[in-house]
N, C-alpha and C positions, 0 to 999 in steps of 0.2 A: 705634750707627753714625751716627745723625743728631743725637745730643745736642749736639754742639759747634757745629752750624750754626744760624744764625738761620732761623726758620720760613720767612720770605719768600725765603730763598736756596735752599731745597730745590726741586730740579727733577725732572722725570720720570726722568732718568737715575739720580738718587740712589735713587728709589723702586725702579727696576728692579734696581739693584745690591744693595740690601738684600734684596729678594725672592729674587734668585738665590742670595745667600749662605745664606739660610734653606733654599732648595731643595736645596742641596748635602747637607743633613742629613735633611730631610724635606719631601716635596712637600705633605703635609697642613699642616705648620707654615708653609710658605711662603704658602699661601693664607690662613691665619689672620693672618699678619703683614700681608699686603697689605690684608686687610679692616680690620684695626685702623688701619693708616695712612690708609686712605680715610676712615674715620670721624673720626679725629683731625683731618685737614685740612679735612673738612667743617665741623667745629666751629670751626676757625681761620678759615675763610672767613666763617662766620656772625658771628664776633666781630671781623671786619675786621682780623685779624692778617695775613692773606695776601689777595692779590687774585685768585688762581686756586688751584684744588686740583691739585697736581702729580700726583695719582693719576688724574685724568680721562684716559681713553683707555688707561690701563694696565690690562690684564686679566690674570688669573691664567693663562688659556689661552694668551695671547700670550707670557707670560714663561716659564712652566714646562710648558706643554702641556696637553692636555685631561685631565679627571678620569679616573683609571684605572677600569676596570670593577670594580664592587662585587663583592667575594668572596661567592659564594653560601654560605649557612649549610649545614652538614653535618648529616645525620641518620645517626648510627651505626646500622647494622642490628643485628638480633638476633644473628646470628653474630659480628659485630664486638664486641658487648657481652659475649658469652660468652667471647671471647678476652681482652677487655680487663680485665674485673672480677677474674678470678683472678690476673692479673699485677700488680695494683696494689700488692700488699704489698712488692714489690721496691723501691718508691720511698720507703719509710719509712711508718710507720703514720700520722703526721699528714697526709702528702700523700694517702695512700690514703683516709682518712676525709674529707678536704676535698673530693676529687673525687666521692666517693659522696654527700656532702651536697648538692653542686651539682646532681648528677643527680636526686636524690630530691626536692629542694625547688624546682627550676626557677629558682633565684636567680642573680643576676649575680655575677661573681667579686668585684667590689669590695664588694658587700653582705656577702659572707662574710668577706673579709679585714679589713674594718673593724668586724666584729661584736665586741661586748664581752659579757662574762658577764652584765652587767646587763640585756642584751637577751634573754637566754634564761631563760624561766620554767619550771623543771622541774616545779613543782606544777601550774600550769595547762597545761603541755605545749604551749607556744607559743614561737615566735621572733618578737619584735617588731622590725621594721626601722624605725628612726626616720627622720623626714623628711630629715635631713641625710645619711643613707646611701643613700637611695632615689633612683633616677634621675629619677622624676617629682616628687620632693620631697614625697611624701605618706607618712604612716605606713602600714605594711603589716604585717599579722599572719599568720603562717604556722603552722597547726596541725601538730604534730609527731607522727607515728606512733611506735610503740614502738621500731622499729629505729633511726630517726634520733635519737630521744631518747637511746638508748644510745650512739650515735656521739658526740653532744655530751658525754655524761657521761665517755666515755673521753678525749676531747680535753681536758676540764677537768683530768683527772688529770695529763696530760702538758704542761699549760700552765705548770706550776711557778709558780703564783701570779700570773701575768700577768693584767691586766684584759682582754686580748684573747683571743678564741677561738683565733686562729692567730697567736701571737707570732712575731717574727722569731727565727730559730734561731742565726744568727751575728751577734753584736752588734759593730758597729764604733764605737759611741759609747754612753755611759752613758744609761740610761733604758729605758722600756718602750714598745716600738713594735710595730705589727702587721706581719705578713708582707707583703712586696711582692707585688702581684698578678702581676707577671711571673714570680715563682718557679714558679707552677703552669703557666705557659706552657712553661717549660723542662722541667718534669716531663712534660707531655703529649708534648713532642718526644722525650724519652727513651723513653717508652712506645712510641711509634710505631717508633722505631729497634729496640727489643727485639722487637716483635711482627712486624716486617717487613710482609709482604703480608697478614697476618691482620687488620689494622686500618689504615684510612686515617689520614693525619696530621690531627689535630684540635686545636682550642683549647678552653680551659675554657668559652668562650661557646657553642661548638657543643653542649655538653651541654644547654643550654637548648632549642635547636632539636630535639635528639634527644628530650628529654622531651616537648616539645610534639607532635612527630610521632607518638610512641608513644601519647600521650593520644588523639590523633585516631584512631589505628588501633584503640584499645580502645573507640571509640564514645563518648568523653566529649563532652558538649555543648560547642559552640564557645565559648560565653560563659564557661562554667566553666573551660575550658582556658585561655582568654585571661586570666581573673582569676588563675589559678594562676601565671601568668608576670608578674602585676602590670602587664599592659598596660592602657592606657586604652581603653575600648571605642569611643569616638569616635562621630561621626555621630549619627543619629537615636536610637540606643540610649542614648548618653550624655545626650541631651536629654530623652527621654521616659521612660526607665526609670531612676528614681532609687532 
């Protein structure tokens, strides 16, 4: 939108227009766009390309409104899980196993959809999440109990030679690609529709908070439970307990 303009000719009205255009699709993206523009013109100002930063005084709140309330993470209750788990088979075996693995390993959806068979060690019974697949960019090793190891073994059989644990099922182009993370969001919505009032609407990420909450209910030590989720411990714990 701004590429054809000289940097010195860009004014606050142009910044507002670009931000509003992004907001029409996503408020989150609009805030990212404004942040990127502010940084870009701060660099231009430091390099004497412009005399003023056209983003000065333009705030995301003024253009697109305040941040929406953050959605609270859901903990599926035991009755909801008792309704949910037997119904998973209706969504296809690969989707069923994917959601069970997310719940059993406390992992993030992207860590699973980007997982490759080279990351699963059946002999040592571990799933190694490499730094590039981890949110905190640190290697993370997950011990696999028998039942989860069996789920991975079954997924390997139906991966049809793909390098990915969850390959894309409908190919629109040649090549080997992983499943889109949003696919499992759609599956969760379908499950909610099928179960009606027996289970609240949930996302794949809610399975992490569900697992974490049930770990607490079982009396698992808070540090162990947080490490199961690959959360950094932070604060004095991170400083003094190496």
